[in-house]
C-alpha positions as CSV (number, residue, x, y, z in Angstrom):
1,X,-6.0,-1.2,-259.7
2,X,-7.0,-4.4,-261.4
3,X,-3.4,-5.6,-261.3
4,X,-3.2,-5.1,-257.5
5,X,-6.5,-7.1,-257.0
6,X,-5.2,-10.0,-259.0
7,X,-2.0,-10.0,-257.0
8,X,-3.8,-10.2,-253.7
9,X,-6.0,-13.1,-254.8
10,X,-2.9,-15.0,-256.0
11,X,-1.2,-14.5,-252.6
12,X,-4.3,-15.6,-250.7
13,X,-4.8,-18.8,-252.8
14,X,-1.1,-19.7,-252.3
15,X,-1.4,-19.3,-248.5
16,X,-4.5,-21.5,-248.4
17,X,-2.8,-24.3,-250.3
18,X,0.2,-24.1,-248.0
19,X,-1.8,-24.2,-244.8
20,X,-3.8,-27.2,-246.0
21,X,-0.7,-29.1,-247.1
22,X,1.1,-28.4,-243.8
23,X,-1.7,-29.8,-241.5
24,X,-3.2,-26.5,-240.5
25,X,-6.3,-26.0,-238.3
26,X,-9.2,-28.3,-238.6
27,X,-12.0,-27.3,-241.0
28,X,-15.5,-28.9,-241.3
29,X,-14.7,-29.7,-245.0
30,X,-11.8,-32.0,-244.0
31,X,-12.9,-35.7,-243.4
32,X,-12.5,-37.0,-239.9
33,X,-11.8,-40.5,-241.1
34,X,-8.5,-39.5,-242.7
35,X,-5.6,-41.8,-241.7
36,X,-3.3,-40.4,-239.1
37,X,0.4,-41.0,-238.6
38,X,0.7,-43.5,-235.8
39,X,4.0,-44.1,-233.9
40,X,5.9,-47.2,-234.9
41,X,7.4,-49.4,-232.2
42,X,10.9,-50.4,-233.1
43,X,11.6,-52.9,-230.3
44,X,10.0,-56.2,-229.2
45,X,7.9,-56.6,-226.0
46,X,9.5,-58.4,-223.1
47,X,8.1,-61.9,-222.7
48,X,6.5,-62.5,-219.4
49,X,8.6,-64.9,-217.3
50,X,6.8,-68.1,-216.5
51,X,6.6,-69.1,-212.9
52,X,8.4,-72.2,-212.0
53,X,6.3,-75.1,-210.8
54,X,8.3,-75.5,-207.7
55,X,7.5,-72.0,-206.6
56,X,3.7,-72.5,-207.2
57,X,3.7,-75.7,-205.2
58,X,5.5,-74.0,-202.3
59,X,2.9,-71.3,-202.1
60,X,0.0,-73.7,-202.4
61,X,1.3,-76.1,-199.8
62,X,0.0,-75.1,-196.4
63,X,2.2,-75.3,-193.3
64,X,1.0,-78.1,-191.1
65,X,0.9,-77.4,-187.4
66,X,3.2,-79.7,-185.5
67,X,1.8,-81.0,-182.3
68,X,4.3,-80.6,-179.5
69,X,4.5,-83.5,-177.0
70,X,5.2,-82.2,-173.5
71,X,4.9,-85.6,-171.7
72,X,8.7,-86.1,-171.2
73,X,9.7,-82.5,-170.8
74,X,10.7,-80.9,-167.5
75,X,8.4,-78.0,-168.3
76,X,5.7,-77.3,-170.9
77,X,6.8,-75.7,-174.2
78,X,6.8,-71.9,-173.9
79,X,5.9,-72.0,-170.2
80,X,7.9,-71.4,-167.0
81,X,7.0,-74.6,-165.1
82,X,4.3,-77.2,-164.8
83,X,2.9,-75.6,-161.6
84,X,3.5,-72.3,-159.7
85,X,5.3,-72.4,-156.4
86,X,3.5,-69.4,-154.8
87,X,-0.1,-68.5,-154.4
88,X,0.2,-65.4,-156.5
89,X,1.5,-65.8,-160.0
90,X,1.0,-64.7,-163.6
91,X,-1.4,-67.2,-165.2
92,X,0.0,-67.0,-168.8
93,X,3.4,-68.4,-167.6
94,X,1.8,-71.7,-166.5
95,X,-0.5,-74.3,-168.0
96,X,-4.2,-73.8,-167.3
97,X,-5.4,-75.7,-164.2
98,X,-8.2,-78.2,-164.8
99,X,-10.2,-79.7,-162.0
100,X,-12.4,-82.7,-161.6
101,X,-16.1,-82.3,-162.1
102,X,-17.0,-82.9,-158.4
103,X,-14.2,-80.6,-157.3
104,X,-15.5,-77.8,-159.6
105,X,-19.0,-78.0,-158.1
106,X,-17.6,-77.7,-154.6
107,X,-15.5,-74.7,-155.7
108,X,-18.6,-73.0,-157.0
109,X,-20.4,-73.5,-153.7
110,X,-17.4,-72.1,-151.9
111,X,-17.3,-69.0,-154.1
112,X,-20.9,-68.4,-153.4
113,X,-20.3,-68.5,-149.6
114,X,-17.3,-66.1,-149.8
115,X,-19.0,-63.6,-152.1
116,X,-22.4,-63.6,-150.3
117,X,-24.2,-64.1,-153.6
118,X,-27.7,-65.7,-154.0
119,X,-27.5,-69.5,-153.3
120,X,-30.2,-70.3,-155.9
121,X,-28.3,-68.9,-158.9
122,X,-28.1,-71.1,-162.0
123,X,-25.1,-73.3,-162.8
124,X,-24.0,-73.3,-166.4
125,X,-21.8,-75.6,-168.5
126,X,-19.9,-74.4,-171.6
127,X,-18.7,-77.0,-174.1
128,X,-16.6,-76.9,-177.2
129,X,-17.1,-79.8,-179.5
130,X,-15.0,-81.5,-182.2
131,X,-17.5,-81.7,-185.1
132,X,-15.2,-83.5,-187.5
133,X,-16.2,-86.8,-189.0
134,X,-14.6,-89.2,-191.5
135,X,-13.7,-88.1,-195.1
136,X,-13.9,-84.3,-194.4
137,X,-17.5,-84.5,-193.2
138,X,-18.8,-82.7,-190.1
139,X,-21.6,-83.2,-187.6
140,X,-24.5,-80.9,-188.3
141,X,-25.4,-78.5,-185.5
142,X,-28.2,-80.2,-183.5
143,X,-30.9,-79.5,-181.0
144,X,-31.7,-82.0,-178.3
145,X,-34.1,-82.5,-175.4
146,X,-33.0,-84.6,-172.5
147,X,-34.9,-85.7,-169.3
148,X,-32.8,-84.6,-166.3
149,X,-32.8,-86.9,-163.3
150,X,-33.2,-83.9,-161.0
151,X,-35.2,-81.1,-162.7
152,X,-34.4,-77.5,-161.6
153,X,-37.4,-75.7,-163.1
154,X,-40.3,-74.9,-160.8
155,X,-42.9,-74.9,-163.6
156,X,-43.5,-77.4,-166.3
157,X,-43.0,-76.6,-170.0
158,X,-46.1,-75.6,-172.0
159,X,-46.6,-78.1,-174.8
160,X,-49.0,-77.6,-177.8
161,X,-50.3,-80.6,-179.7
162,X,-51.5,-80.5,-183.3
163,X,-54.0,-83.2,-184.0
164,X,-57.5,-83.5,-185.5
165,X,-58.3,-87.0,-184.0
166,X,-60.7,-86.8,-181.1
167,X,-59.1,-89.8,-179.3
168,X,-55.6,-88.4,-179.6
169,X,-56.8,-85.0,-178.5
170,X,-58.3,-86.5,-175.4
171,X,-55.1,-88.4,-174.6
172,X,-53.1,-85.3,-175.0
173,X,-55.2,-83.3,-172.6
174,X,-55.0,-86.1,-170.0
175,X,-51.2,-86.2,-170.3
176,X,-50.9,-82.5,-169.6
177,X,-50.9,-80.7,-172.9
178,X,-51.4,-77.0,-172.6
179,X,-53.1,-76.5,-176.0
180,X,-54.7,-79.1,-178.3
181,X,-56.2,-78.5,-181.7
182,X,-55.8,-78.6,-185.5
183,X,-55.6,-76.1,-188.3
184,X,-57.8,-73.6,-186.2
185,X,-54.7,-72.9,-184.0
186,X,-52.7,-71.5,-186.9
187,X,-54.1,-67.9,-186.8
188,X,-53.9,-67.5,-183.0
189,X,-50.3,-68.6,-183.2
190,X,-49.5,-66.2,-186.0
191,X,-51.1,-63.4,-183.9
192,X,-49.1,-64.3,-180.8
193,X,-52.2,-65.1,-178.9
194,X,-50.9,-68.7,-178.1
195,X,-47.3,-69.2,-177.0
196,X,-45.8,-72.6,-176.0
197,X,-42.4,-73.9,-175.2
198,X,-42.7,-77.0,-177.5
199,X,-44.9,-77.8,-180.4
200,X,-45.8,-81.5,-181.0
201,X,-47.7,-82.8,-184.0
202,X,-48.9,-86.1,-185.3
203,X,-47.6,-87.0,-188.8
204,X,-51.0,-86.7,-190.6
205,X,-51.4,-83.0,-189.8
206,X,-48.0,-81.8,-190.9
207,X,-49.1,-80.7,-194.4
208,X,-51.9,-78.6,-193.0
209,X,-49.6,-76.5,-190.6
210,X,-46.9,-75.6,-193.1
211,X,-48.0,-72.0,-192.8
212,X,-46.4,-71.9,-189.3
213,X,-42.9,-72.9,-190.5
214,X,-41.6,-69.3,-190.8
215,X,-43.2,-68.3,-187.6
216,X,-42.0,-71.2,-185.4
217,X,-38.7,-71.7,-187.1
218,X,-36.6,-74.1,-185.0
219,X,-39.7,-75.0,-182.9
220,X,-41.6,-76.3,-185.9
221,X,-42.4,-80.0,-185.3
222,X,-39.7,-82.3,-186.8
223,X,-39.1,-86.0,-186.5
224,X,-35.4,-85.4,-185.8
225,X,-36.2,-83.5,-182.7
226,X,-38.8,-86.1,-181.6
227,X,-41.7,-83.6,-181.8
228,X,-43.5,-85.6,-184.5
229,X,-45.0,-88.8,-183.1
230,X,-48.2,-90.8,-182.7
231,X,-47.3,-91.8,-179.2
232,X,-48.4,-88.6,-177.5
233,X,-48.3,-89.8,-173.9
234,X,-44.5,-90.7,-174.2
235,X,-43.7,-87.5,-176.1
236,X,-45.5,-85.3,-173.6
237,X,-43.8,-87.0,-170.7
238,X,-40.4,-86.0,-172.2
239,X,-41.2,-82.4,-173.3
240,X,-43.2,-81.4,-170.2
241,X,-40.2,-81.7,-167.9
242,X,-37.4,-82.0,-170.6
243,X,-34.4,-79.7,-170.9
244,X,-33.5,-78.4,-174.3
245,X,-30.0,-77.4,-175.5
246,X,-28.6,-76.7,-178.9
247,X,-25.2,-76.2,-180.7
248,X,-24.5,-72.6,-181.5
249,X,-21.8,-71.1,-183.7
250,X,-21.1,-74.5,-185.2
251,X,-19.4,-76.1,-182.2
252,X,-20.4,-74.5,-178.9
253,X,-23.0,-75.5,-176.3
254,X,-23.9,-73.3,-173.3
255,X,-26.8,-74.4,-171.2
256,X,-28.0,-74.5,-167.6
257,X,-27.7,-77.8,-165.7
258,X,-28.9,-77.0,-162.2
259,X,-29.1,-74.4,-159.5
260,X,-26.3,-73.9,-156.9
261,X,-28.5,-74.7,-153.9
262,X,-29.1,-78.2,-155.1
263,X,-27.0,-81.0,-153.5
264,X,-23.7,-81.7,-155.2
265,X,-24.7,-85.2,-156.1
266,X,-27.8,-84.0,-158.0
267,X,-25.8,-81.4,-159.9
268,X,-23.2,-84.0,-160.9
269,X,-26.0,-86.4,-162.0
270,X,-27.5,-83.7,-164.3
271,X,-24.1,-82.9,-165.7
272,X,-23.4,-86.6,-166.5
273,X,-26.8,-86.9,-168.2
274,X,-26.2,-83.9,-170.5
275,X,-22.6,-84.9,-171.3
276,X,-23.7,-88.4,-172.2
277,X,-26.5,-87.1,-174.4
278,X,-24.1,-84.7,-176.2
279,X,-21.6,-87.5,-176.9
280,X,-24.3,-89.7,-178.4
281,X,-24.4,-87.5,-181.5
282,X,-21.0,-88.7,-182.7
283,X,-19.4,-92.2,-182.9
284,X,-17.1,-92.9,-180.0
285,X,-14.6,-94.6,-182.4
286,X,-13.6,-91.1,-183.7
287,X,-12.2,-90.1,-180.3
288,X,-13.4,-87.6,-177.7
289,X,-16.2,-85.4,-178.8
290,X,-15.7,-82.7,-176.1
291,X,-12.6,-80.6,-176.5
292,X,-13.1,-78.2,-173.7
293,X,-15.5,-78.1,-170.7
294,X,-16.1,-75.1,-168.5
295,X,-18.4,-74.8,-165.5
296,X,-19.6,-71.5,-163.9
297,X,-22.4,-69.9,-162.0
298,X,-24.0,-66.5,-162.6
299,X,-21.6,-64.6,-160.3
300,X,-18.5,-66.9,-160.2
301,X,-15.4,-67.2,-162.4
302,X,-15.2,-69.9,-165.0
303,X,-13.7,-73.3,-163.9
304,X,-12.1,-75.6,-166.5
305,X,-12.9,-79.3,-165.6
306,X,-12.1,-82.7,-166.9
307,X,-14.8,-84.9,-168.4
308,X,-12.9,-88.2,-168.2
309,X,-14.5,-89.3,-164.9
310,X,-18.0,-88.1,-165.8
311,X,-18.5,-89.5,-169.3
312,X,-19.3,-93.2,-169.7
313,X,-16.3,-95.2,-170.9
314,X,-16.2,-96.3,-174.5
315,X,-16.4,-100.1,-175.1
316,X,-13.1,-101.5,-175.9
317,X,-12.7,-104.0,-178.8
318,X,-11.8,-107.5,-177.7
319,X,-8.2,-108.4,-178.6
320,X,-7.8,-111.6,-180.5
């Protein structure tokens, strides 16, 4: 019996040694930091191929658009002809027709008569501007107020004047200011109890009304817009009957210039005044400022028109 027991213990101890040496199952007594057999790479990694400089320069170089000159061609590039022969035609096969400014106004009046639409509907002008300047600079989007020779609004604009001087306040009221006051007007404006079309201020009171900057935003008095001045009589004369327009989406202007029931001469005069004021925001030496001009009424189709005969001619340099 004792011999059998010793034989069994010898067999078990031999099996344990064999299992441990052959990498048997993991036991808690075995150290986890023991080195493992890692695969050995017997080949070299492929070196990344360098890009040639010529390929990089070709990708970086941008394709410049070549301007096609159609002056001496018998038909425009990509079009069927210069002008259609029939009254009914596919518009994309021919160049867009542009009219003169006076002819465009007469066409709008004719559309109103044929469509039986209201004669006092507004007339709009839509401009696209070339905002480029020298040395990769651009014209900043601007807001301007112009005095039209023939106003089309029935009511005058409400102008609020910020001043704490008694003499300036009296002069503002005499010249037609709707509201006049100092810092006491801040809270009513914040509570929407006082609303105005334009906000004018004297330079001394600007630090006291900074709390209205977030409320008024673009209407906050600024010297660039002409709403900060000590000459309140002249400023009120402009903003009471002035017409305001602004550049939207970096290069577009859409504003009303008249009503369709006004005489054609008055509509043309208002158009000329607005176009001249727009072009004053960029030097004439850089070329034409207006790239595209469209005129329309509330119920009519858009009419592309030329601005050459409406804008003032740029002064030519004297030849030596």
